N, C-alpha and C positions, 0 to 999 in steps of 0.2 A: 632817397635822394640822389640826384643825378650828379656824378662827379665829372666835371668839364676836364677834358684833356688838353694839356699845354706842351707845346714844343718851343724852346729857345734856340734860335739860330744865329750865331755870331762867330766870327773866325777868331775872336779874342776870348780865351778862357776866363780872363778877369772880368770881362763884361758879363759873360754868360753866368758866372758865379755871382756877381754882384746882383743881378736880376733875380736869381734863384733865391738867394738869401734875404733879399729886401723885402719880400712880400710873404705874408702869412697866408699861403696858398689854401689851406684848410678852410680858412675862414670865408673864402669865396667859392667854396665847394669846387675848388680846382685842384689839380694834380700835375705836376711837370713829369711828363712821360718820357721825355727825351732832350737831349742836346745835340746840335749839329755844329760843325765847324767849317762846313762848306755848303753851297747851294745844292748840290747833287745829294748830299747825305740828308739834307732837310727835306727835300722831295721824298726820298725812300721812307724816312721815318714817319713823316706826315700820312703818306698813302697807306702804310703798313699798319699804323696805330689809329687811322681815321680821326685825327685830331680835331678839337674844337676851336682852339686858339693857338694862332701862330705869332710869336714876336720874332721879328727878323731883321737882320742888318742888310742893306743894299750892297755894301762893297764886300763880297766875299769870294773866294777863289773857285775856280771850276765852273760854277754857275752862279751869276749874280742874283741879287735878292728879287730883282723885277722878274728875271726869267723863271726863277724857282717859284715865285708866287703864281705867275701864269699857269705853269704845270700843275701846281696843287689846286688852284681855282677851277681847272678844267675837270677835276675828277671828284673833289669833295667840297662841301660847303662848310668853310670855316672862317671864324673872325681873324682879321690880320692886323697886326699893330707893327708899324714900321719904326725901327730904331736905328738911326744912322747919324754918321758925322757930317753928312753932306746937307748943306742948306741950299739945295739946288732946285731951282723952278721946274727944271724939265723932269728931274726924279719925282718931284711932288706931283706934277702933272700925270706921269704914269702910275704913281700910287693911286691917285683919285680915280683913274679908269678902272682899276682893279678893286674899287670900292674898300679900300682899307678903313679901319675904324679910326685910326689916328697916325700922325706922323711926329715922332718924338726925336729931338735932337739930342746927341750925346754932348755932355755926360748926363745920364739919365737921372731925372729928379724922381726919388722914391715916392713922394707924396703924389706927383702928377701921375706916374705909373699906376699908383693904387686907385686914384680917382678914375682912371680910364678902364682899369679892369672892373671897377665897380658897375660902371655904365655897360661894359660887355656882359657882366653876369645878369644884370638886370634885363638885357635885351634877350639873351638866351633863355631866361626863365619865361620871359613873355612869349617867345616862340614856341617854347615846349608846351605851355598851357595853351597856346593857340592851336597847336598840332592836336593835342588831346581833345579839345572841344571838336575840332574838324572831324578827327576820326570818330569820335562818339555820334556826331551828328550823322556822318556817312553810315554808320551802322544802323542808327534809327531810321534813316531814309530808306535803307535796304530792308529793313524789318517791315516797315510801313508798306513798302512797294510790294514785298512778298505777300503780305497779308491782303492788300487790295488785290493782288492777281488771284489769290486763292478764293477771295469773296466773289470777284467778278466771275470765275469759271463756275463756281458753285451756283451762283444765280443764273448763269446761262443755261447749264445742263438741267436745272430745275424749272425752266420756262419761266423766269420772273423778269426778263428783260425784252425791251423792244428792239426790233432790228437797228434803229439810228443809235440806240444806247450801246449796243454791242460794237458796233463799227467805231464808235468815238472812244469806247473803253480799249479797244485793240490798238487804236492810234495812240492813245496816252501811253500804253505799256510797250509801245514800240514794236508791236507783233504784226504780222501779215493781217491785212482785213479780210482776207479770204477765209472760208471754213477750213479748219484743219483737215487734212487728207485722210488721217488715219488716228483712230482712237484705241489706246490701249488701257485695259482695267486690270488692277491686281487686287486680290483679296487676301489678306493675310489669314491663314487658317487658324480659327479658334479651337480646333479639335486636337490640338496637340497637347501633350501631358503637362508641359510647363506654361501653356499660355494663361490659364487661370491664376497661376502663382505670381505672375508678373504684376508690379504695380503700374499704374496708368503712365508714370514717367519712364518707367522701363519700356513699356510698349511703344512710346513715342520715340525713344531711342532707336529700338529695332526698326520702326517705321522709316525714320530718317536714314538709317544704314540701308535699308531696301531702296529707298530714293536715290541714295548715292550710287548703288550699284546700276540702276536704271539710267541715271544720267551719264554713268561712264560708257555703257553700251551705246547709248544714243548720241554720244558726244558730237559727232558729225552731222547731226541733224538740227533743225529749227524746232524746238520743242518747249513745252511747258509741263512740269510735273507738280501735281498737288496732292494733298490729302486732307479729306474733309472729316475724317473719323479716326478711330484707333485701328481700323482694319483695312480701309480702302485707299488705294492710290489710283489716280487718274492721270494718264499721259496723252497730251494732245501733240500731234506731229503734223508739221506742215510740209514733209516731204514724202515720197514714196521710200518705204523700207520693206524689206521682204516679210512674207507672211510669218516666217519662222522666228521673228524678233522676240516674241514672248517667251520662246523656249529657252535661249540664253539667259534670259532674266532669272526665270524659275531655277535653272540649274546653278547659276551663280549664287542666288540666295541660299539654295540647299547646301552649296559646297562651303561658303564663307560664314554664313550664319546658322547653319544647320536648322533652317526653318522651311516650312513648306508655304508657297503662295499659289493661289489659282489665278490663272490669267485668260484674258479674253482680248481678241483683237479685231476691230471691224474698220472697213472702209467707209468713210463718210461721203455722202453724195455731194457733188459741187454745188454751188449756188445758194440756195436758202439757208440762213443760219439755223433754221428749225431742224434742218437734217443731222445736226449735232445731237440734238436732244433725242431723235428718234434713234440714232446709232447708240447713244449712251444707254437707253432703256433696253435696247435688244442686247447689247453686250453684257449689260448687268444681269439680266434674265438668264442669258446662257451660262454665266458663271454660277448663278444660284442654282440653276438647274444641274449644272456639272457636280457640283459639291454633293448633291444628295443621290448621286450615282453609286452603284456597287464599285468595288475596287477593280473588279475584273473589266467592267465596262469602261471605267476611267483609263485603264491601262491600253485598252483597245483603241480608244479614241486618241490617245497620245500617239500611238504607233500610226494611226490613220492620218493624223495631222502632219506628222513628221515625214510620211513617205507616200502620200497620195499622188505626187507626181511620178512615181514608179508605176509603169503600165503592168509590171508584174506583181503588184500588190493585190493579194487575194485574201478572201476570208480564211481559207486554209492556212495561208502563210501566217497571217495574224494569230490565228488559233494555235499554231504550232509555236509561236513564239512566246505564248501565254500558257502552254502545256495544258489547254483543255481541248475538248472535242469541238469540231466544226458546228455540230447541230446545237450544242450548249451555248455557244458564244452566239450563233446567230439568233437563237431564241432570246437571249439576255438583251442583246441589242435592240431587237424589235419590240421587246417588252418595256424597255427603260426608255428608249429614245423615240418611239413610234415610228420609226423608219427602218428599213432593211439596210444591211451593210452596204449593197450596191447603191442604193440611193444616197446614202451619206456620203460615200467617196465620190459619187458623181456630182453632188452639190458642191462638195470641197473644190472640186476640178473646176466645175462651171463658174464658182466665184472667183478663183484666180484667173480664169480664161478672161472674165469680164475686165479685170484689171488690165490684163495684157492688151485686150482689143481696144481699151480706151487710151492706154498711155505708151504703147510700144508701136514700133513699125513692122513687127513681125507679121508674116503672112498666116492665114487660116491654118495651113497645114502644120507649119513650125508651132503654132499655140497649141493646137491639138496634141502634138508630140510632147511639148514642154510641159503641159499639164497632167499627162498620164494616159491619154486615150490612144488606143491601138490604131484607129484610122481616123481620117478626117471625116469621113461619111457617118460613123458612129457618134463623133463629137457634134457635128452639126444637128444630127437627130437629137440627140440628148439635149442640147442647147436650146433648140427651138421648142420642145416639149416643155422644158422648164421656164423659158423666158417668154415665149410666145412669138420669137422673131429669129431669123437666122443669125449665127455669127457676123456675116457680112453686113446684114441690115442694122445689127446692133452697133457695129463699128461705125457706120455711116451716121446714125443717129447721134452717137456720142462724140463724134469729131466735128 
């Protein structure tokens, strides 16, 4: 039950005491939290205690009642009842402008005051119920909005919507109508010792915590994060973020939750809404394939993904970091990934180069250096072999 806080402000003690003792405040769920003998003191107490009801005299020292009410009204929302010995039209006008509840002339009639306080109590209770209803409605709207968003993106990536439906839903959700630029998928590992011991509710809590971590890391971007099962999280990003964005998420989840997540990140081609579906399938397959790799190859891939932009990154260096022989690591990579170390790193570099060719003003030489190629010639040769066009031609096509 709410206890409404009351302040009595009058420069005469006998008036303050008479008001305080004339009313059974508990009956109205009210409590007198303070008394003030001048306007300045009234303002201080009112703001410090965040009062709900102010009973105030107009003729007080230091700061008169009108000025005190103006200062209080500017900071907090409280009900104000004027108690004054002045039957003055000008004062009454000022009080009306400040939206006072009532204007009572001294000497105060206790029955009249009680009647006014009952009306104030009823009004405060109505407002409290109204705020509770509005808060409940707001929560329900947010919940429905979140569920609608999850359902929409689930249907989109599973190819259940027409282009016009996608556009109208994006508009309704107040999101950009273009295809997201990047897609990040996270799969919570179920090969951990404690995973099977968790209840479904606990798994949802962990997944929500992982979602909160991702939201914090991507706070400066336009994004949507959803989860459609107990293990998968999808992040749709409408801005360019660095390729390494998945790594901080993995590391933060490990650090704060002591859980392992597998992540994948792909750039989505512009234009057709269908490109998001293609990107989703590719990214999901990459993660599922990655999960079944041996620990040594997983670790090698992690090193390659984090350092492919270094021109001095070699198979020997990766093998040395993992304390295995170059021959053994080369054999494992080829056997499990179907490509050589050189091909995989070159593909990583070319993929990043394509992003830079499309979205930056860097020249070909600078891009080659930025993604880890020793020379522009080697970069151009590798790029044309992989993409069928030279870097210069690719840049012209995409721009």
